[in-house]
C-alpha positions, -999 to 999 in steps of 0.1 A, spaced: 172 402 710 145 433 714 112 427 719 83 432 692 54 455 703 58 449 740 52 412 737 82 389 744 79 357 724 74 324 742 101 298 737 84 281 709 79 310 689 115 318 694 125 286 681 106 289 649 118 321 643 156 310 647 147 282 623 131 306 597 162 329 601 185 300 593 167 288 566 168 322 548 202 324 555 209 291 539 191 301 510 211 333 503 243 315 506 231 288 480 220 314 454 253 333 459 272 301 452 249 288 424 237 318 403 220 294 380 194 282 403 176 316 401 162 309 367 153 273 372 117 272 370 96 247 391 85 215 373 48 216 368 30 192 388 18 160 369 -20 161 365 -41 138 382 -56 107 365 -90 111 353 -116 87 363 -142 80 338 -175 63 349 -201 52 324 -237 58 332 -259 24 330 -287 28 302 -323 33 312 -345 2 311 -373 20 293 -353 31 260 -367 3 234 -342 -11 203 -350 4 172 -373 -14 150 -357 -33 119 -362 -15 87 -391 -25 67 -385 -28 32 -411 -13 7 -434 -38 -14 -424 -33 -50 -456 -19 -69 -475 -44 -90 -471 -34 -127 -501 -41 -150 -500 -71 -171 -498 -62 -208 -521 -82 -229 -499 -94 -260 -519 -92 -293 -518 -123 -314 -518 -116 -353 -548 -130 -374 -546 -162 -388 -531 -165 -420 -555 -181 -446 -538 -206 -470 -549 -208 -504 -553 -245 -518 -525 -252 -548 -536 -271 -576 -514 -300 -583 -516 -307 -624 -514 -340 -634 -480 -351 -651 -481 -365 -686 -471 -403 -693 -441 -407 -701 -433 -414 -739 -419 -449 -747 -382 -447 -759 -380 -467 -789 -347 -487 -791 -334 -493 -821 -315 -526 -832 -278 -527 -832 -262 -544 -858 -236 -567 -848 -200 -561 -861 -182 -586 -879 -159 -607 -859 -124 -603 -873 -100 -637 -873 -73 -636 -845 -37 -630 -858 -12 -656 -849 16 -627 -840 40 -656 -828 43 -669 -865 48 -636 -877 72 -623 -854 109 -627 -871 134 -649 -853 160 -630 -836 192 -626 -853 221 -641 -830 250 -618 -832 281 -632 -837 314 -620 -817 341 -608 -838 371 -632 -837 399 -622 -814 427 -605 -825 460 -628 -832 480 -628 -801 517 -628 -807 533 -661 -795 551 -662 -759 589 -667 -757 596 -700 -752 587 -711 -717 604 -740 -698 583 -772 -699 564 -787 -671 582 -811 -666 612 -791 -656 616 -808 -622 627 -840 -642 654 -823 -663 689 -820 -655 704 -787 -640 724 -778 -670 695 -781 -692 674 -759 -668 701 -733 -669 707 -736 -708 667 -727 -711 665 -701 -686 695 -683 -704 675 -684 -739 646 -667 -717 670 -640 -706 684 -634 -741 650 -629 -755 639 -605 -722 670 -584 -728 667 -579 -766 629 -571 -763 639 -542 -740 673 -533 -756 686 -498 -752 707 -484 -780 732 -457 -768 727 -426 -790 765 -417 -794 766 -451 -809 739 -450 -833 755 -417 -847 790 -430 -850 773 -465 -863 793 -486 -834 780 -525 -834 792 -554 -815 780 -586 -795 788 -585 -757 789 -620 -739 781 -619 -701 779 -642 -671 754 -635 -649 753 -648 -613 717 -658 -594 718 -660 -557 692 -684 -538 659 -670 -543 665 -657 -579 681 -621 -571 707 -610 -593 742 -611 -579 776 -603 -596 776 -596 -636 810 -597 -656 817 -595 -694 830 -627 -709 838 -611 -742 835 -573 -751 819 -558 -783 846 -536 -786 830 -502 -775 831 -494 -739 797 -480 -743 779 -511 -756 794 -530 -729 781 -508 -702 748 -506 -717 745 -543 -718 757 -544 -678 730 -521 -670 701 -538 -687 709 -570 -668 708 -548 -632 675 -529 -642 657 -552 -664 627 -571 -652 642 -606 -655 615 -636 -660 613 -659 -629 636 -686 -627 625 -727 -619 621 -734 -587 648 -761 -586 677 -735 -597 659 -707 -573 667 -729 -543 704 -728 -553 731 -707 -567 739 -707 -601 751 -688 -632 740 -681 -666 757 -670 -698 736 -643 -718 747 -628 -751 733 -594 -760 738 -582 -797 741 -544 -807 731 -541 -845 719 -509 -865 689 -517 -888 693 -497 -920 
């Protein structure tokens, strides 16, 4: 290195100069390698905190006096005028006239009529007589109450007459037999089972016309027959019943 102005630097100054040159070379290399660092603005330094100190109040300052409310002005009293007294005129009350006496006229008593005995005048109720009952036709001959004492044959004969009367009262005459004038007597034997139910029905003697015979059999099977005596209902028995077909002129 050369001399600057004929004055040779001292060793300490030489060291500082070398350090400055090295620092400049480092900064130049950093700027060449990182061009973005050129535009980076330095960060502003943070402001130092402010310190505020309050000065004490002077002792000679007095507190404000309390506000004094103004007194209301007194309003003058108003004298109330009283109305003049009213004079009352005396009212004269006329003396009422004495009441006139009412004359009561004597009332003539009415003559008392003698009481009429209504019980004697009322007529006696007329008794209503019920009409005589109509004549009731005599029922068919029934078995006597002492049938338990009769023999079984007599009971069967009496019950056979009941059956003959019942079938004759409900007899059905075939239409064809009426048109042709067929007549005749049909004799049947009716079997009764224990309990009074009808069993077998057979013809003992024909009327000569099958239509009349079949009609007689149907009458026994479908008719409402009278009840048999208890002594006969407890056993099986047979009864002969005649049915007569006759045209009436």
